[in-house]
C-alpha positions in Angstrom: -3.4 -52.9 -22.2 0.0 -54.7 -22.1 2.3 -54.7 -19.1 6.1 -54.7 -19.0 8.2 -55.0 -15.9 11.9 -54.4 -16.5 14.8 -55.1 -14.1 12.5 -54.9 -11.0 14.3 -55.0 -7.6 12.7 -54.8 -4.2 14.4 -55.5 -0.8 13.1 -55.5 2.7 16.3 -55.3 4.8 18.4 -58.4 3.8 15.5 -60.1 2.1 15.3 -59.8 -1.7 11.6 -59.9 -2.5 12.3 -59.2 -6.2 15.7 -59.8 -7.7 16.1 -58.3 -11.2 12.7 -59.5 -12.4 11.6 -58.8 -16.0 8.3 -59.9 -17.6 6.0 -59.0 -20.5 2.3 -59.5 -20.0 0.4 -59.3 -23.4 -2.7 -57.2 -23.9 -5.9 -59.1 -23.1 -4.2 -62.1 -21.5 -4.9 -63.8 -18.2 -1.4 -64.4 -16.7 -0.9 -66.2 -13.4 2.0 -65.4 -11.1 2.6 -68.8 -9.4 5.0 -69.7 -6.6 5.4 -70.6 -3.0 5.0 -68.1 -0.1 7.9 -65.6 -0.2 8.6 -66.1 -3.9 7.8 -62.5 -4.7 4.6 -62.9 -6.6 2.5 -60.6 -4.4 5.3 -58.0 -4.3 5.4 -58.1 -8.1 1.7 -57.6 -8.3 1.7 -54.7 -5.9 4.6 -53.1 -7.8 2.5 -53.2 -11.0 -0.4 -51.7 -9.1 1.8 -48.9 -7.6 1.0 -50.0 -4.0 4.7 -50.9 -3.5 7.5 -48.7 -5.0 10.4 -50.6 -6.5 14.0 -49.9 -5.3 14.9 -50.0 -9.0 13.4 -51.0 -12.3 10.6 -49.9 -14.5 6.9 -50.7 -14.9 5.2 -49.9 -18.2 1.5 -50.1 -19.0 0.8 -50.0 -22.7 4.3 -48.6 -23.3 4.0 -45.8 -20.8 6.4 -45.7 -17.9 4.2 -45.6 -14.7 7.0 -46.3 -12.2 6.4 -43.0 -10.5 2.6 -42.9 -10.9 0.2 -43.4 -8.0 -2.2 -46.4 -8.0 -5.1 -44.0 -8.9 -3.1 -42.7 -12.0 -2.5 -46.3 -13.3 -6.2 -47.0 -13.8 -6.0 -50.5 -12.3 -8.7 -52.7 -10.7 -7.5 -54.6 -7.7 -9.1 -57.6 -5.9 -7.6 -59.0 -2.7 -8.2 -62.3 -1.0 -10.4 -60.6 1.5 -13.3 -58.8 0.0 -13.0 -55.4 1.6 -16.7 -54.8 1.0 -18.6 -51.8 2.4 -20.7 -53.6 4.9 -23.3 -50.8 5.2 -23.9 -50.8 1.4 -26.0 -53.2 -0.7 -24.5 -55.3 -3.4 -25.7 -52.8 -6.0 -24.2 -49.8 -4.1 -20.9 -51.6 -3.6 -20.5 -52.1 -7.3 -21.6 -48.5 -8.1 -19.3 -47.0 -5.5 -16.3 -46.3 -7.8 -18.6 -44.8 -10.4 -20.3 -42.5 -7.9 -17.1 -41.0 -6.6 -16.1 -40.3 -10.2 -19.4 -38.4 -10.5 -20.6 -40.4 -13.5 -24.2 -39.6 -14.7 -26.9 -41.5 -12.9 -28.2 -43.2 -16.1 -24.6 -44.3 -16.9 -24.1 -45.8 -13.4 -27.4 -47.6 -13.6 -26.7 -49.1 -17.0 -23.2 -50.2 -16.0 -24.2 -51.7 -12.7 -27.1 -53.6 -14.3 -24.7 -55.0 -16.9 -22.2 -56.2 -14.3 -24.9 -57.6 -12.0 -26.0 -59.7 -14.9 -22.4 -60.8 -15.9 -21.5 -61.9 -12.3 -24.9 -63.5 -11.7 -25.9 -61.3 -8.8 -29.0 -59.5 -10.1 -31.4 -61.3 -7.8 -29.1 -60.4 -4.8 -28.5 -56.8 -5.6 -30.5 -55.5 -2.6 -28.7 -57.7 -0.1 -25.8 -56.6 2.1 -22.4 -58.4 2.1 -23.1 -60.2 5.3 -26.1 -61.9 3.6 -24.0 -63.3 0.8 -21.9 -66.5 0.6 -18.1 -66.2 0.2 -18.3 -66.9 -3.5 -21.0 -64.3 -4.0 -19.0 -61.7 -2.1 -15.9 -62.4 -4.3 -18.0 -62.0 -7.5 -19.3 -58.7 -6.1 -15.7 -57.6 -5.5 -14.7 -58.5 -9.1 -17.8 -56.6 -10.4 -16.8 -53.5 -8.3 -13.3 -53.6 -9.7 -14.5 -53.9 -13.3 -17.1 -51.1 -12.9 -14.7 -48.3 -13.6 -13.4 -50.0 -16.8 -9.8 -50.4 -15.6 -6.9 -50.9 -18.0 -5.7 -53.8 -16.0 -7.3 -56.2 -13.4 -5.0 -57.5 -10.7 -6.1 -60.4 -8.5 -4.2 -61.3 -5.3 -5.2 -64.8 -4.2 -8.9 -63.9 -4.8 -10.2 -67.4 -3.9 -7.7 -68.3 -1.2 -10.2 -68.0 1.7 -12.9 -70.2 0.0 -13.5 -73.9 0.2 -12.4 -76.3 -2.6 -15.7 -76.7 -4.4 -16.4 -72.9 -4.4 -12.9 -72.3 -5.6 -13.4 -74.7 -8.5 -16.7 -73.1 -9.5 -15.2 -69.6 -9.3 -12.2 -70.6 -11.4 -14.5 -71.6 -14.2 -16.5 -68.4 -13.8 -13.4 -66.2 -13.8 -12.2 -67.8 -17.1 -15.7 -67.2 -18.6 -15.7 -63.6 -17.3 -12.3 -62.9 -18.7 -13.4 -64.2 -22.1 -16.3 -61.8 -22.0 -14.5 -58.6 -20.9 -11.0 -59.2 -22.3 -9.3 -57.0 -19.7 -5.6 -57.7 -19.2 -5.6 -59.7 -16.0 -2.8 -60.8 -13.6 -3.6 -63.4 -11.0 -1.5 -64.3 -8.0 -1.9 -67.8 -6.7 0.1 -70.6 -5.0 -2.3 -73.2 -6.4 -0.9 -74.9 -9.4 -4.3 -76.4 -10.4 -5.8 -73.0 -10.3 -3.1 -71.5 -12.5 -3.3 -74.4 -15.0 -7.1 -74.2 -15.1 -7.6 -70.5 -15.9 -4.4 -69.1 -17.4 -3.2 -68.2 -20.9 0.3 -67.9 -19.5 2.0 -68.7 -16.2 5.1 -67.1 -14.6 6.7 -69.4 -12.0 8.5 -67.4 -9.3 11.0 -68.7 -6.7 13.1 -66.7 -4.2 12.4 -63.3 -5.9 13.2 -64.5 -9.4 11.2 -65.8 -12.4 12.1 -69.3 -13.2 10.0 -69.7 -16.4 7.2 -68.0 -18.3 5.0 -69.7 -20.9 1.8 -71.4 -21.8 0.5 -73.9 -19.2 1.1 -77.0 -21.4 4.6 -75.9 -22.2 5.6 -75.4 -18.6 4.0 -78.7 -17.6 5.5 -80.8 -20.4 8.8 -78.9 -20.9 9.8 -77.3 -17.6 13.1 -75.5 -17.6 14.2 -77.1 -14.3 13.3 -79.3 -11.5 11.7 -76.5 -9.5 9.2 -75.7 -12.2 8.5 -79.4 -12.8 7.8 -80.0 -9.1 5.7 -76.8 -8.6 3.5 -77.4 -11.7 2.5 -80.8 -10.4 3.6 -83.9 -8.5 6.8 -85.7 -9.7 8.3 -89.0 -8.9 11.8 -90.4 -9.6 11.9 -93.6 -11.5 15.1 -95.2 -12.8 16.9 -91.9 -12.1 14.4 -89.9 -14.1 11.9 -87.3 -12.9 8.4 -88.4 -14.1 4.8 -87.4 -13.5 2.9 -90.0 -11.3 0.2 -90.3 -13.9 2.8 -91.2 -16.5 3.8 -94.4 -14.7 2.2 -97.6 -15.9 1.8 -100.5 -13.5 1.3 -104.2 -14.2 1.6 -107.7 -12.6 4.2 -108.7 -15.2 6.9 -106.9 -17.2 5.1 -107.7 -20.4 2.0 -105.8 -19.1 3.7 -102.5 -18.8 5.4 -102.0 -22.2 4.0 -102.0 -25.8 4.4 -105.1 -27.9 7.0 -103.5 -30.2 9.4 -102.8 -27.4 11.1 -104.9 -24.8 11.2 -104.6 -21.0 14.9 -103.7 -21.1 14.3 -100.9 -23.7 11.6 -99.3 -21.7 13.2 -99.4 -18.3 10.7 -101.7 -16.5 11.5 -102.0 -12.8 10.2 -104.3 -10.1 8.7 -102.5 -7.1 6.8 -103.3 -3.9 3.5 -101.7 -3.1 3.7 -99.7 0.1 0.2 -98.1 0.2 -2.9 -97.8 -2.0 -5.1 -94.7 -1.6 -8.4 -94.3 -3.5 -9.0 -90.6 -4.3 -12.3 -90.5 -6.0 -11.8 -91.0 -9.7 -8.1 -92.0 -9.3 -5.9 -94.1 -7.1 -2.5 -93.2 -5.7 -0.1 -96.0 -5.4 3.0 -95.5 -3.2 5.8 -97.9 -4.1 9.4 -98.8 -3.3 11.9 -99.7 -6.0 13.3 -103.3 -5.5 16.6 -102.3 -7.0 17.4 -99.0 -5.4 15.0 -98.8 -2.4 13.8 -95.4 -3.7 10.2 -94.5 -3.0 8.0 -93.2 -5.7 4.3 -92.6 -6.4 2.1 -93.6 -9.3 -1.4 -92.4 -10.1 -3.7 -94.8 -11.9 -7.4 -94.7 -12.8 -10.0 -96.4 -10.6 -10.6 -98.7 -13.6 -7.0 -99.8 -13.6 -7.1 -100.4 -9.9 -10.3 -102.4 -10.2 -8.5 -104.6 -12.8 -5.2 -104.9 -10.9 -6.5 -105.0 -7.4 -3.2 -103.8 -5.9 -2.7 -104.3 -2.2 0.2 -103.2 0.1 3.1 -105.7 0.4 2.9 -107.2 -3.1 5.5 -106.9 -5.9 4.5 -105.5 -9.3 6.2 -103.9 -12.3 6.4 -100.2 -13.3 7.5 -98.2 -16.3 7.5 -94.5 -17.2 5.5 -93.8 -20.4 6.7 -90.2 -20.6 9.6 -88.2 -19.2 9.4 -84.4 -19.0 12.2 -82.8 -21.0 14.1 -80.6 -18.6 16.3 -78.0 -20.3 18.4 -77.4 -17.1 18.9 -78.7 -13.6 
């Protein structure tokens, strides 16, 4: 089912949570609403779900205006950051709950729950209670429960926000695989740019109640509309007056080392810089530098292999060049 939000406005006193927001979410897509706290992403999600009524504007699901419909009438599955599990029910009964209150036949409930337990990898844990599960397992149970009633749309509000980094990474991969299996139109709210880049077909970047840009992850990363989108979709540095990604900065001990043979140091904007700090981060190294000409600080990210070859240390002078500059269409 496709989703369209047209001219959405929502205020809380003097605060504009949504300011004339319009967005189309294609059928079967996984779209992330990405932005900082207070940007309006959760308000937009709740407006789609019918949990928050808009002051003005329209929400359409598959072309039908549902702006005045209750959450129950919209046929939407919703998963929050906190699992809201029924503590006195087993995993199996939690997943079956929505089907039971809809008075589905017992054989249908059994078949559907068996299928979902297999999909989310909880078959061996089906007789356990929520307190006996890990955080990641509880969140998978919550997703299975939301999917049990075959919703038109699945809405996820920071579903992995309370989990540690490794579990979040595993669940991101699992969510993408799950979406590819069930193909339900999914909207994910997150403030984590890596999460959005990892799982999404499309990303909408929100800021101060407005949508800054919507598009495919690669398009937003490589061709951001403005500085805000560029900075929120990943780290940026300023080199020779240009905004660049830290991993697109090449470092070397001579000017000749940082530009291709067919070019010249002048053509490629090679600058001299002093190393301020070197931080090894697992498979990569972050190098904090200061431009000799402008005194401006910037950051480069290089591979551990490059660092092993260069052996950079704080206090020494090196040369730097941007190998790629994002094409901003506006400031």
